[in-house]
C-alpha positions as CSV (number, residue, x, y, z in Angstrom):
1,M,-15.8,15.1,21.5
2,K,-16.6,11.4,22.2
3,R,-18.2,10.3,19.0
4,F,-15.0,12.0,17.2
5,A,-12.5,9.8,19.5
6,L,-14.8,6.8,18.0
7,I,-14.4,8.0,14.7
8,L,-10.8,8.3,14.8
9,C,-10.7,5.0,16.1
10,L,-12.6,3.2,13.8
11,L,-11.0,4.9,10.9
12,G,-7.4,3.8,12.5
13,V,-8.9,-0.1,12.3
14,A,-10.2,0.5,8.6
15,F,-6.7,2.1,7.5
16,L,-4.7,-1.0,9.5
17,I,-7.0,-3.2,7.7
18,A,-6.2,-1.9,4.3
19,G,-2.7,-1.2,5.1
20,S,-2.4,-4.8,5.7
21,V,-4.2,-6.1,3.0
22,M,-1.8,-3.7,0.8
23,A,1.5,-4.5,2.5
24,V,1.1,-8.5,2.7
25,A,-1.0,-9.1,-0.7
26,H,1.2,-8.7,-3.1
27,P,4.2,-11.7,-1.8
28,L,1.1,-14.1,-1.7
29,Q,0.3,-13.0,-5.0
30,V,4.1,-13.5,-6.3
31,G,3.8,-17.3,-5.1
32,T,0.4,-18.1,-6.6
33,H,1.6,-17.1,-10.0
34,T,3.6,-19.8,-11.5
35,I,4.7,-20.6,-15.0
36,P,5.6,-24.2,-16.0
37,S,8.3,-24.4,-18.3
38,S,11.2,-26.9,-19.3
39,G,14.4,-26.4,-20.9
40,Y,17.4,-24.3,-20.4
41,V,18.0,-20.6,-20.0
42,V,20.6,-19.3,-22.4
43,T,22.4,-15.9,-20.6
44,G,25.3,-14.0,-21.6
45,P,28.5,-13.7,-19.4
46,E,28.1,-13.8,-16.0
47,D,27.8,-10.5,-14.1
48,P,28.1,-10.9,-10.1
49,Q,26.9,-7.1,-10.1
50,A,23.7,-7.9,-11.3
51,E,23.5,-10.8,-8.8
52,Q,24.1,-8.7,-6.1
53,Q,21.5,-5.8,-7.1
54,S,18.5,-8.8,-7.6
55,E,19.0,-10.2,-4.2
56,Q,19.0,-6.4,-2.7
57,T,16.3,-5.3,-4.1
58,G,13.8,-8.0,-2.6
59,Y,9.9,-8.1,-3.3
60,Q,9.1,-4.6,-1.8
61,T,6.9,-2.6,-4.2
62,P,5.4,0.8,-4.3
63,L,2.4,-0.7,-2.9
64,D,4.0,-2.6,-0.1
65,K,5.4,0.9,0.9
66,I,2.2,2.3,0.9
67,G,0.9,-0.3,2.5
68,Y,3.2,0.2,5.7
69,V,2.8,3.7,5.5
70,T,-1.1,3.3,6.0
71,I,-0.2,0.9,8.7
72,L,1.3,3.8,10.5
73,L,-1.1,6.4,10.0
74,S,-3.6,3.8,11.4
75,V,-1.6,3.3,14.4
76,G,-1.5,7.4,15.1
77,L,-5.1,7.5,14.4
78,F,-6.2,4.8,17.0
79,S,-3.7,6.5,19.4
80,V,-5.0,10.0,18.9
81,G,-8.6,8.5,19.3
82,L,-7.9,6.6,22.6
83,L,-5.7,9.6,23.9
84,I,-8.9,12.0,23.5
85,H,-11.2,9.6,25.0
86,R,-9.2,9.0,28.0
87,K,-8.6,13.0,28.3
88,R,-12.8,13.4,28.1
89,N,-12.7,10.5,30.6
């Protein structure tokens, strides 16, 4: 039983690291890929509704959401491992 608790804690730490990388790596990558440009961008008539939609979406991608779920899973695994270990002692 003690081994099982240790395995759960180690899995929790591994999932925490993996989830953190998935949740945080994307915004860091967005900032590093820049395309130099010059000139003007010609657009059609201004659509205020399109601006509101772009502000609401932000930078959250499916990979970010998977990262957050993985972080929550890691906290759960780590907590269960600690509870099992605590009951054992």
